[in-house]
C-alpha positions in Angstrom: 24.4 18.8 11.4 24.3 19.9 15.3 23.4 17.8 18.1 20.3 20.0 18.7 19.4 19.4 15.1 20.0 15.8 15.2 18.1 15.6 18.2 14.9 17.3 16.9 15.2 15.3 13.5 15.2 12.2 15.3 12.3 13.0 18.0 10.3 13.6 14.5 11.4 10.2 13.0 11.1 7.8 16.1 7.6 9.5 16.9 6.4 8.8 13.5 8.0 5.5 13.1 6.1 4.4 16.5 2.5 5.6 15.1 3.1 4.0 12.1 4.1 0.4 13.5 1.2 0.7 15.6 -1.1 1.6 12.6 0.2 -1.9 10.9 -0.5 -3.8 14.0 -4.1 -2.3 14.2 -4.5 -3.2 10.5 -3.4 -6.8 11.3 -5.7 -7.1 14.1 -8.4 -6.0 11.8 -7.6 -8.6 9.3 -7.4 -11.2 11.7 -10.8 -10.1 13.6 -12.7 -9.9 10.2 -11.4 -12.7 8.2 -9.0 -15.0 10.5 -5.5 -15.9 10.0 -5.9 -18.6 7.6 -7.4 -15.8 4.9 -4.3 -13.6 5.1 -3.0 -13.0 1.6 -0.2 -11.3 -0.2 -1.5 -7.9 0.9 -0.6 -8.7 4.4 2.6 -9.9 3.3 3.5 -6.8 1.7 2.3 -4.8 4.9 4.7 -7.2 6.9 7.4 -6.7 4.7 6.9 -3.0 5.3 7.2 -3.2 8.9 10.5 -4.9 8.6 11.9 -2.2 6.3 10.5 0.7 8.1 12.4 -0.7 11.2 15.4 -1.2 9.2 15.5 2.0 8.0 14.8 4.0 10.7 17.1 2.2 12.8 19.8 2.5 10.3 19.3 6.0 10.0 20.1 6.6 13.7 23.1 4.1 13.3 24.5 5.7 9.9 24.4 9.3 11.8 25.7 8.4 14.8 28.9 6.3 13.2 29.4 8.9 10.2 29.7 8.0 6.8 31.7 8.9 3.6 28.8 11.7 2.6 30.2 15.0 2.3 33.9 13.9 1.8 36.2 14.6 -0.8 39.4 13.8 -2.3 41.1 16.0 0.3 39.4 15.5 3.4 39.1 11.8 2.8 42.9 11.5 2.8 43.0 13.4 6.1 40.5 11.0 7.8 42.3 9.7 10.9 42.9 6.0 10.8 41.2 5.4 13.9 37.9 6.7 12.5 37.9 4.5 9.3 36.0 1.5 10.9 33.4 3.7 12.4 33.1 5.5 9.1 33.0 2.4 6.9 30.4 1.0 9.0 28.2 4.0 8.6 28.9 3.9 4.8 27.7 0.5 4.4 24.5 1.0 6.4 24.1 4.1 4.2 24.3 1.9 1.2 21.9 -0.8 2.6 19.6 2.3 4.0 18.5 2.9 0.4 17.5 -0.4 -0.5 15.3 -0.8 2.7 14.0 2.5 1.7 13.3 1.9 -2.0 11.6 -1.8 -0.6 9.4 -0.1 2.2 7.9 2.5 -0.2 7.3 -0.1 -3.0 5.8 -2.6 -0.3 3.1 -0.1 0.7 2.3 0.5 -2.7 1.8 -3.3 -2.9 -0.6 -3.2 -0.4 -2.7 -0.9 -2.1 -2.5 -2.6 -5.4 -3.6 -5.9 -3.7 -7.0 -4.0 -2.7 -7.4 -2.7 -6.2 -7.2 -6.2 -7.9 -10.2 -7.2 -5.5 -12.1 -4.0 -6.5 -11.6 -4.1 -10.0 -12.8 -8.3 -10.3 -15.3 -8.8 -12.6 -14.9 -5.4 -14.2 -12.9 -6.0 -17.3 -11.3 -2.7 -18.2 -10.6 -2.0 -14.6 -8.9 -5.5 -14.2 -6.5 -4.8 -17.3 -6.0 -1.0 -15.8 -4.8 -2.8 -12.4 -2.6 -5.5 -14.1 -0.9 -3.1 -15.9 -0.3 -0.7 -12.8 0.9 -3.8 -11.1 3.8 -4.7 -13.9 4.7 -1.1 -14.0 5.1 -0.8 -10.4 7.2 -4.0 -10.3 9.3 -2.7 -13.0 10.1 0.6 -11.2 10.9 -0.9 -8.1 13.4 -3.2 -10.1 14.9 -0.1 -11.8 15.3 1.6 -8.7 17.3 -1.3 -7.1 19.2 -1.7 -10.1 20.0 2.3 -10.3 21.3 2.2 -6.8 23.3 -1.3 -7.2 25.0 -0.3 -10.4 25.9 3.4 -10.0 28.8 2.7 -8.5 30.9 -0.4 -9.1 32.4 -2.4 -8.0 30.1 -2.2 -4.9 32.8 -2.0 -2.2 33.6 1.7 -3.4 30.4 2.7 -1.7 31.7 2.5 1.6 35.3 3.1 0.6 36.8 5.9 2.6 40.4 6.1 1.3 40.8 7.1 -1.5 38.1 8.7 -2.2 35.6 7.0 -4.4 34.0 9.8 -6.1 30.1 11.4 -5.6 28.3 8.7 -7.3 29.6 6.6 -4.6 29.0 8.5 -1.7 26.2 11.3 -2.4 24.5 9.2 -5.0 22.7 12.0 -7.0 21.2 9.9 -9.9 19.5 7.8 -7.0 17.5 10.9 -5.9 16.4 11.6 -9.5 15.5 8.6 -11.0 14.1 7.4 -7.7 11.9 10.4 -7.4 10.4 10.1 -10.9 9.6 6.7 -11.0 8.2 6.9 -7.1 6.0 10.0 -8.2 4.9 8.4 -11.3 3.7 5.2 -9.7 2.3 7.2 -6.8 0.1 9.3 -9.4 -0.7 6.0 -11.2 -2.1 4.5 -7.9 -4.0 7.5 -7.4 -5.8 7.6 -10.7 -6.6 3.9 -10.7 -9.6 3.8 -8.5 -11.0 7.3 -9.4 -13.3 5.7 -12.3 -15.1 3.8 -9.9 -15.3 6.1 -7.3 -16.8 9.0 -9.5 -19.3 6.6 -11.2 -20.4 4.4 -8.5 -23.7 5.7 -6.1 -23.0 6.1 -2.6 -23.7 8.7 0.0 -21.6 11.8 -1.1 -19.9 11.9 2.5 -18.4 8.5 1.7 -17.5 9.2 -1.5 -15.4 12.4 -0.4 -13.5 10.5 2.2 -12.3 7.9 0.0 -11.3 10.4 -2.6 -9.5 12.2 0.5 -7.8 9.3 1.5 -6.4 8.1 -1.8 -5.4 12.0 -2.4 -3.1 11.8 0.6 -1.1 10.3 -2.3 -0.4 13.8 -3.8 1.4 14.6 0.2 3.6 11.8 -0.5 4.5 13.1 -4.0 5.4 16.4 -2.7 7.3 14.9 0.0 9.4 12.9 -2.5 10.1 15.6 -4.8 11.1 17.8 -1.6 13.3 15.1 -0.3 15.1 14.9 -3.7 15.3 18.8 -3.9 16.9 19.0 -0.4 19.4 16.2 -0.9 20.5 17.7 -4.1 20.5 21.4 -3.4 23.6 21.2 -0.4 24.8 19.0 2.1 23.8 21.5 4.5 20.1 20.7 3.7 20.4 16.9 4.1 18.6 16.9 7.5 15.6 18.5 5.9 15.7 16.0 3.2 15.6 13.1 5.9 12.9 14.7 7.6 10.8 14.8 4.2 11.7 11.1 3.7 10.4 10.3 7.2 7.1 12.1 6.4 6.6 10.3 3.2 6.9 7.0 4.5 4.6 8.0 7.5 1.9 9.2 5.4 2.3 6.5 2.6 2.0 4.0 5.8 -1.3 5.7 6.7 -2.7 5.6 3.4 -1.9 1.9 2.7 -3.2 0.8 6.1 -6.5 3.0 6.3 -8.7 0.7 4.0 -7.9 -2.4 6.1 -8.5 -0.7 9.6 -11.9 0.9 8.6 -14.1 -2.2 9.1 -13.4 -2.1 12.5 -15.5 1.0 13.0 -18.3 -0.4 11.3 -21.4 0.4 12.7 -22.9 -2.7 11.5 -22.3 -6.4 13.2 -22.2 -9.0 10.6 -24.3 -12.2 11.5 -23.8 -15.3 9.2 -26.4 -17.4 8.0 -26.0 -20.8 6.3 -26.7 -21.0 2.5 -26.4 -24.4 0.6 -27.0 -23.1 -3.0 -30.3 -25.0 -3.2 -32.7 -22.7 -2.2 -32.8 -23.3 1.7 -31.8 -19.8 2.8 -31.4 -18.1 6.1 -32.4 -14.7 7.2 -29.4 -13.4 5.1 -30.6 -13.4 1.3 -27.9 -14.8 -1.0 -27.2 -13.9 -4.4 -24.4 -14.4 -7.3 -23.6 -11.0 -8.3 -21.7 -9.3 -11.5 -21.7 -6.3 -13.5 -22.6 -7.8 -16.5 -24.0 -11.2 -18.0 -27.6 -12.8 -17.8 -28.5 -13.9 -14.6 -28.2 -17.8 -14.7 -27.5 -20.7 -12.2 -29.2 -20.0 -8.8 -29.7 -16.4 -8.8 -33.1 -15.6 -7.1 -33.7 -12.2 -8.5 -33.5 -11.4 -12.3 -31.9 -8.0 -11.6 -29.1 -9.6 -10.1 -26.5 -11.0 -12.7 -24.3 -14.2 -12.2 -20.4 -13.5 -11.8 -17.4 -15.6 -11.2 -16.2 -12.8 -9.0 -18.5 -12.0 -6.0 -21.3 -13.3 -4.1 -23.6 -10.6 -2.1 -25.2 -11.3 1.2 -28.2 -8.8 1.9 -29.4 -8.4 5.3 -33.1 -6.9 5.4 -33.5 -3.6 7.2 -30.0 -3.0 7.8 -28.1 0.0 5.8 -24.7 -0.4 4.3 -22.0 0.6 6.0 -20.0 1.4 2.7 -16.9 -0.1 4.2 -14.6 -2.0 1.9 -11.7 -4.4 2.3 -10.2 -7.2 0.5 -10.9 -10.7 1.1 -9.1 -13.6 -0.9 -7.9 -13.5 -4.3 -10.2 -14.6 -7.0 -9.9 -18.1 -8.1 -9.8 -18.9 -12.0 -13.3 -20.3 -12.2 -15.5 -20.5 -15.1 -18.3 -17.9 -15.2 -20.9 -20.3 -14.2 -19.2 -21.2 -11.0 -21.4 -20.9 -7.7 -18.4 -20.2 -5.5 -16.3 -17.3 -5.1 -13.2 -16.4 -3.1 -14.6 -12.8 -2.2 -17.8 -12.0 -0.3 -19.5 -8.6 -0.1 -22.0 -7.3 2.2 -24.4 -4.8 1.2 -27.6 -3.1 2.5 -31.1 -4.2 0.9 -31.4 -0.7 -0.7 -28.5 -1.2 -2.8 -29.3 -4.8 -4.2 -33.2 -4.7 -4.7 -34.7 -1.1 -4.4 -31.9 0.1 -6.9 -31.2 -2.5 -9.6 -29.1 -0.5 -12.0 -25.6 -1.3 -12.9 -24.5 1.7 -11.5 -25.9 0.9 -7.8 -24.5 -3.0 -8.4 -20.9 -1.5 -8.9 -21.2 0.9 -6.0 -22.2 -2.1 -3.9 -18.9 -4.2 -5.4 -16.5 -1.1 -5.0 -17.5 0.5 -1.6 -19.2 -2.5 0.5 -17.1 -4.2 3.1 -15.5 -7.3 1.8 -15.5 -10.3 4.4 -14.9 -14.0 4.0 -17.5 -16.7 4.6 -16.1 -20.0 6.1 -16.2 -22.5 3.6 -18.4 -24.9 5.9 -21.1 -22.2 5.2 -20.8 -21.7 1.8 
């Protein structure tokens, strides 16, 4: 790899890294502004870990390229390495070994951010909850499989950074890694893309908003293509490793944008939320309070027979204001009985979505596409 080629590669890598980190910070700012630090949840933990792994991966690629490594050596060239170069090549090879783990963990943490949102969006819909739970377990299983493949492909582990004698292709080039990770990464991405699609096609929201959401999640197809191209150029030839690194950087960059976009979107909502008080006893403020669900008979404190009680969400409706159709997760749903008058997730929807259009599809649209906000407990 020439100096010019390396400079061009890292100009792109550092630029994409900088934009991605700023995107993460903007997401955290949005979460803090809308929900407060105390309401951060596991999705925010995944995002924080993604920032750490992204930093380690980017710095690691830069350093392993600077120090050199054992990738590209063979039995003859390994023995010809000068003794004064072995220390640098060993360090670079150790970084290459760790960089695989940082890369895998980064990509799967970003999947975790989206899956945490899906947990909230599927709340109260039995079939959707089951699909999301399966996807969460499958994603965790694929992460473990990728880590184990990388770790066990070269035993004992120290051969992964051994220079003399040559330890073999499985300890240096690690071709099985590219195949296993590309396949499992693509399968989980495809699953994550498909999980929200039934709700997106079913809900009744403005077409522009629906198209925007579909396009956002469809960016996952670009991530899949980038994953495949990274594996292809890595396996094709040592001369195309630079191209492979470029596609790896684009993959993580776009995946970061997709994972962070739902959390950032509420910052650009045209509607300002003004909270009133509600004591569940009929003393309401100008904001109308309902218990809301997709099925079941209206009981408890529900004020409208068209609104069903659910243990999942509460809906606040401000008269005369249109819904921004944003969405974002609040807090994890508690394990409460169906008759509970409390919930961990709050949704703000427009008046027309709850009263003028009372069918189940419209209510499911409000659940899926409205902005999720957390009301302070003192007001509940």
